[in-house]
C-alpha positions as a Markdown table, in Angstrom:
| # | Residue | x | y | z |
|---|---|---|---|---|
| 1 | Unk | -12.1 | -12.4 | 17.3 |
| 2 | Unk | -9.0 | -12.7 | 15.4 |
| 3 | Unk | -6.7 | -9.9 | 13.7 |
| 4 | Unk | -6.6 | -11.1 | 10.2 |
| 5 | Unk | -4.7 | -8.2 | 9.1 |
| 6 | Unk | -1.8 | -9.5 | 10.5 |
| 7 | Unk | -2.3 | -13.2 | 10.7 |
| 8 | Unk | -1.7 | -15.4 | 7.3 |
| 9 | Unk | -3.7 | -18.3 | 6.7 |
| 10 | Unk | -1.7 | -21.4 | 7.6 |
| 11 | Unk | -3.4 | -24.0 | 5.7 |
| 12 | Unk | -3.1 | -22.7 | 2.0 |
| 13 | Unk | -0.2 | -22.8 | 0.0 |
| 14 | Unk | 2.5 | -20.1 | 0.1 |
| 15 | Unk | 2.6 | -17.3 | -2.1 |
| 16 | Unk | 5.9 | -16.6 | -3.6 |
| 17 | Unk | 7.4 | -13.1 | -3.8 |
| 18 | Unk | 10.6 | -11.2 | -5.0 |
| 19 | Unk | 12.1 | -9.2 | -2.1 |
| 20 | Unk | 15.0 | -7.4 | -3.2 |
| 21 | Unk | 15.6 | -9.4 | -5.6 |
| 22 | Unk | 15.7 | -12.7 | -4.0 |
| 23 | Unk | 12.8 | -15.1 | -4.2 |
| 24 | Unk | 10.8 | -15.3 | -0.7 |
| 25 | Unk | 7.5 | -17.5 | 0.2 |
| 26 | Unk | 5.0 | -16.0 | 2.8 |
| 27 | Unk | 1.9 | -17.3 | 3.9 |
| 28 | Unk | -1.5 | -16.0 | 2.2 |
| 29 | Unk | -3.0 | -13.0 | 3.9 |
| 30 | Unk | 0.4 | -11.5 | 4.8 |
| 31 | Unk | 0.5 | -7.7 | 4.4 |
| 32 | Unk | 3.2 | -5.6 | 3.7 |
| 33 | Unk | 3.5 | -5.2 | 7.6 |
| 34 | Unk | 3.3 | -8.9 | 8.3 |
| 35 | Unk | 6.5 | -9.1 | 6.1 |
| 36 | Unk | 8.7 | -6.4 | 7.4 |
| 37 | Unk | 7.9 | -8.2 | 11.3 |
| 38 | Unk | 9.1 | -11.6 | 9.8 |
| 39 | Unk | 12.0 | -9.5 | 8.7 |
| 40 | Unk | 12.6 | -7.7 | 11.9 |
| 41 | Unk | 12.2 | -4.8 | 10.2 |
| 42 | Unk | 10.9 | -1.6 | 12.0 |
| 43 | Unk | 7.9 | 0.0 | 9.5 |
| 44 | Unk | 9.1 | 3.4 | 10.0 |
| 45 | Unk | 12.4 | 3.5 | 8.9 |
| 46 | Unk | 11.4 | 1.4 | 5.5 |
| 47 | Unk | 9.7 | 2.2 | 2.0 |
| 48 | Unk | 8.4 | -0.4 | 0.1 |
| 49 | Unk | 8.1 | -0.5 | -3.5 |
| 50 | Unk | 5.3 | -3.0 | -4.5 |
| 51 | Unk | 5.6 | -3.6 | -8.3 |
| 52 | Unk | 7.0 | -0.6 | -8.9 |
| 53 | Unk | 4.5 | 1.1 | -7.0 |
| 54 | Unk | 5.5 | 3.2 | -3.4 |
| 55 | Unk | 3.0 | 1.9 | -0.7 |
| 56 | Unk | 1.7 | 4.5 | 1.7 |
| 57 | Unk | 3.2 | 3.8 | 5.0 |
| 58 | Unk | -0.3 | 4.4 | 6.4 |
| 59 | Unk | -1.6 | 1.6 | 4.2 |
| 60 | Unk | 1.3 | -1.6 | 5.0 |
| 61 | Unk | -1.5 | -3.2 | 7.3 |
| 62 | Unk | -3.9 | -2.8 | 4.8 |
| 63 | Unk | -2.0 | -4.4 | 1.6 |
| 64 | Unk | -2.1 | -8.0 | 1.2 |
| 65 | Unk | 0.6 | -9.3 | -1.1 |
| 66 | Unk | -0.1 | -11.4 | -3.8 |
| 67 | Unk | 1.7 | -14.0 | -5.9 |
| 68 | Unk | 4.7 | -13.0 | -7.9 |
| 69 | Unk | 4.6 | -9.3 | -6.0 |
| 70 | Unk | 8.1 | -7.7 | -7.0 |
| 71 | Unk | 9.1 | -5.4 | -3.5 |
| 72 | Unk | 12.0 | -3.4 | -3.0 |
| 73 | Unk | 12.7 | -2.4 | 0.7 |
| 74 | Unk | 14.8 | 0.5 | 1.1 |
| 75 | Unk | 15.8 | 1.3 | 4.7 |
| 76 | Unk | 16.5 | 4.6 | 5.7 |
| 77 | Unk | 20.0 | 5.2 | 8.1 |
| 78 | Unk | 20.4 | 8.3 | 10.0 |
| 79 | Unk | 23.5 | 9.6 | 10.4 |
| 80 | Unk | 25.6 | 12.7 | 10.3 |
């Protein structure tokens, strides 16, 4: 049984999204977690805003990205 949560379809044409103001193509079926993995970002250190709504971190693997989504990724940096 395959895990389709993170494994996008490779047969369908890609989706076009905007990530932090830059257009990016991803495979259909890509979740927020899948995008963060592609970008080599640690989900626990990122806040994701999708179409002006914050995506709860607990839902990153459930939220599939859609054509035209506008995403803002905010990376928290610790320091003192």
